[in-house]
C-alpha positions in Angstrom: 87.0 96.2 94.6 90.0 94.5 92.9 92.3 97.4 93.7 91.4 97.6 97.4 91.3 93.8 97.7 94.9 93.6 96.5 96.0 96.0 99.3 93.8 94.6 102.1 94.3 91.6 104.3 90.7 90.6 103.9 87.3 91.6 102.4 86.3 93.6 105.4 89.3 95.8 105.1 88.8 96.1 101.4 85.2 97.3 101.9 86.4 99.9 104.4 88.9 101.1 101.8 86.3 101.2 99.1 83.9 103.2 101.3 86.6 105.7 102.2 87.6 105.9 98.5 84.1 106.6 97.3 83.7 109.3 100.0 86.8 110.9 98.5 85.4 110.5 95.0 82.1 112.2 95.9 83.8 115.0 97.9 86.3 115.7 95.0 84.1 115.1 92.0 84.4 118.8 91.1 88.2 118.2 90.7 87.7 115.5 88.1 89.1 116.5 84.7 86.5 115.3 82.1 89.2 115.3 79.5 90.8 112.3 81.2 89.5 108.8 81.7 87.3 108.4 84.8 88.6 104.9 85.4 92.2 106.1 85.8 91.1 108.9 88.2 89.1 106.5 90.2 91.9 103.9 90.3 94.4 106.5 91.5 92.0 107.5 94.3 91.4 103.9 95.4 95.2 103.1 95.4 96.0 106.2 97.4 93.1 105.5 99.8 94.3 102.0 100.3 97.8 103.3 101.2 96.3 106.0 103.5 94.3 103.3 105.2 97.4 101.7 106.5 99.2 105.0 107.2 96.4 105.9 109.6 96.4 102.5 111.4 100.0 101.5 111.4 102.2 103.9 113.4 105.5 102.4 112.4 106.5 99.8 109.9 110.0 98.7 110.1 111.6 98.6 106.7 115.0 97.2 106.0 117.2 98.6 103.3 119.8 96.4 101.8 123.2 97.9 101.1 123.8 96.0 98.0 121.8 95.8 94.9 119.6 92.8 94.3 119.2 91.3 90.9 115.4 91.3 90.3 114.0 88.1 88.9 111.3 88.1 86.3 108.0 87.8 88.2 106.3 86.3 85.2 108.5 83.2 85.4 107.3 82.6 88.9 103.7 83.7 88.7 102.7 83.0 85.0 100.7 79.8 85.8 98.5 81.4 88.4 95.0 82.7 87.8 94.1 86.1 89.1 92.3 84.8 92.3 95.3 82.6 93.2 97.7 85.5 92.8 95.5 87.8 94.9 95.2 85.1 97.6 99.0 84.7 97.8 99.7 88.5 97.7 97.3 89.0 100.6 99.6 86.8 102.7 102.5 89.2 102.3 103.3 91.8 104.9 101.8 95.2 104.3 105.1 96.7 103.2 105.9 93.9 100.7 102.3 93.7 99.5 102.1 97.4 98.8 105.3 97.6 96.9 104.5 94.5 94.9 101.1 95.8 94.0 102.3 99.2 93.0 105.3 97.9 90.9 104.2 94.5 89.4 100.4 95.1 89.1 99.9 98.9 88.9 103.1 99.6 86.9 104.6 102.3 89.0 108.4 102.8 89.0 110.5 102.5 92.1 111.0 106.3 92.0 107.2 106.8 92.0 106.7 104.2 94.8 109.4 105.8 96.9 107.6 109.2 96.6 104.2 107.7 97.3 105.2 105.7 100.3 107.9 108.1 101.7 110.6 105.4 101.5 113.9 105.3 99.6 114.2 103.8 96.2 116.5 101.1 97.7 113.8 100.1 100.2 111.2 99.9 97.4 113.6 97.6 95.4 114.4 95.5 98.6 110.7 95.1 99.4 109.9 94.0 95.9 112.7 91.5 96.0 111.5 90.2 99.4 107.9 90.1 98.2 108.9 88.0 95.2 111.0 85.6 97.4 108.0 85.2 99.8 105.6 84.6 96.9 108.0 81.8 95.6 107.9 80.2 99.1 104.1 80.5 99.2 103.9 78.9 95.8 105.8 75.9 97.0 103.9 75.6 100.3 100.3 75.9 99.0 98.8 74.4 95.8 96.8 76.7 93.6 93.3 76.1 92.2 94.9 75.2 88.9 97.1 72.5 90.5 94.4 70.8 92.6 
């Protein structure tokens, strides 16, 4: 549920993603390699299902690519005082494009090259979206107190 919830705007969308993901798991269980960890296989399916969910529902997402390179700030400096629920709540407020790249890079550990391939975007767009996601998260941190700060 955590994986899908990170990509969804709300719990209802996450439940749809989970249902779709488990349908894929059951339909492809014969393809599972028992030599590899099941959790990693399941996580990959859920991530890809979450991405597919938006590909099927959003016809066009405008993504801007910056010409210059941005210096990426360390996300741990900005987000280190948040608990998991606070982080997810803030990430869910990001646009789909920013939320997806942030999740894949900062949480799931994919490189910009892998993200670009998965989402059919350029490496520059991936870096730009991550930069913008971090900037938006900083603004959200200032605007809304977390559970830890209340």
